[in-house]
N, C-alpha and C positions, 0 to 999 in steps of 0.2 A: 690205224691199222690198215685201212684201205689205201690210204696214201702211200704207205710203205710198200704194200703189195704192188701197186701200179708203177711206183718208182723203180722197183726192182725189175719189173718187166720191161720198162723203158730202157733201163740200163743193160739189159740182156743178162741179168743175174737169175739164177734159178731160185724158186721158192723152196727153201730147205724144209720148212714145215710141212709142205705137201708131200715131199719125197721121203720123210722119215718113216721107216717101217715100224719103229717102236711106238709111234704116236697112237694112242687109243682111239678107236673109231666106234661110233654108236651103230648098232644095227638099224636097218631101215625101219623096222616095226617100232623101235624105240623112238625114232624121230617122228613118226606118225602119231605115236602116243603123246609125245610132248607138244606137238602142234595142236592136237585135239584138247589137251588140258589147258593150253594157253587160250584157245578159242573159247572154251567153257568159262574160264576166268574172266575174260573180257565181256562175254555175254552177260554173266551175272552182274558184273560191274555196271553195265549199261542199264539193266533192268532196275537195279537199286537206285541208280541215278535218275531214271524216269520216274520212279515212284516217289522219290524225294522231291522232285520238282513239281509234280502235279498235285492238285487238290482232290482229284477223284482217282480211285484205284479201280 
């Protein structure tokens, strides 16, 4: 997808997805919430992996 985007820019073509007014957009607060949930999920995964590897808790 990234290659198509940059190829279109190099060819001078417009990115039609970015210009589509009917394309649904997430509010900024939703994006922040999704990033926070993703961060929490990776944090919990790291803690469980550390507990699984060590002999002492």
